[in-house]
N, C-alpha and C positions, 0 to 999 in steps of 0.2 A: 678101816677101823671096824672092829668087831665088838660085840657087847662085852665079852670077857676082857677086852683091852681097856675098858674104862674102869680105872681104879677109883678115881674120885673126880668130882666137879669142884671147880673153884667158884665160890659164891662171894659176892661183895654187895654193898648197898645198891650199886647201880643196877646189876642184873636182878637182884631181889625186887627192887621197886618196879623194874620193867615188867617182870612176869606178873606182878600184882595187877598191872593195868590190863592184863589179859585174863584176869581172874584165875590165876594158877598159883599153886604153892610149891615150895621146894620139894615137899614130899611127892606131890603129883608128878613133877618133872622127873624126879629120880626113879619113881616107880614105872613111869612110861618108858624110860630107857631100858627097862628090863623086859619089855615086850619081845617075846620070842619070834614074832612075825615082823619085826621092824625092818625097814628098808633104809639103807645108808647110801648117801650120794656125796661125793667130793664136790664142793662148790668153789673152792679156792685152795691155794696151797695151805695145808694144815687146817682147813676149815671144812666141816661136814654138816650136811642136813640129815637129820634122823627123823624119819616118818614113823610114828609109833602110836600106840593106843594105851590109854589108862581108863579103865572102866568104860564109860560110853563116850569118852572124849578122844578124838583123833587129833594128834598133835604134830606140829612141825617144830623141831628143835634144832637150833644151830649152835654148834660147839666149835671151839678153836683149840687145837692142841697146844698146850703150854710146855709139858714135859711128857716123857713116855708114860702113857696110861693116865695122864692128868689133863683134864680139859676145862676151859673156861666157858661157861654158859653165856652165849651171846644173846639169844632170845628164845622164847618158846611161846607158841600161840596155836590156835586151832588151825587145822589144815584148810587150804582152799580147795576148790573142786578138782583142779589138776593134781594136787598132792594126794587127795583121797583116791583118785583113779590110779596113781602110781602105787600107793600103798596096797590097793586091792589087786594090783597086777594087770590093770586094764590099760589098753593103749590110749594115749592122749593125742 
């Protein structure tokens, strides 16, 4: 998955309420996914972890492919230490 491949994210009440628990907004998640330095890791079939940054927040975003270039947001939260190291390109 590459940034240019994300045409849209699917939002519903479930994922919207979930990201609110992590003090995130739809805008912040969508802007973070535009991070040119983001790192993408396949975690399951058709599911990806995107490590990216928006302003001073380093985020771990999980998306699931629904259709070509359309993804469902599973979760978004602040990165943990290992994820921050991966984002920075450090060995963990």
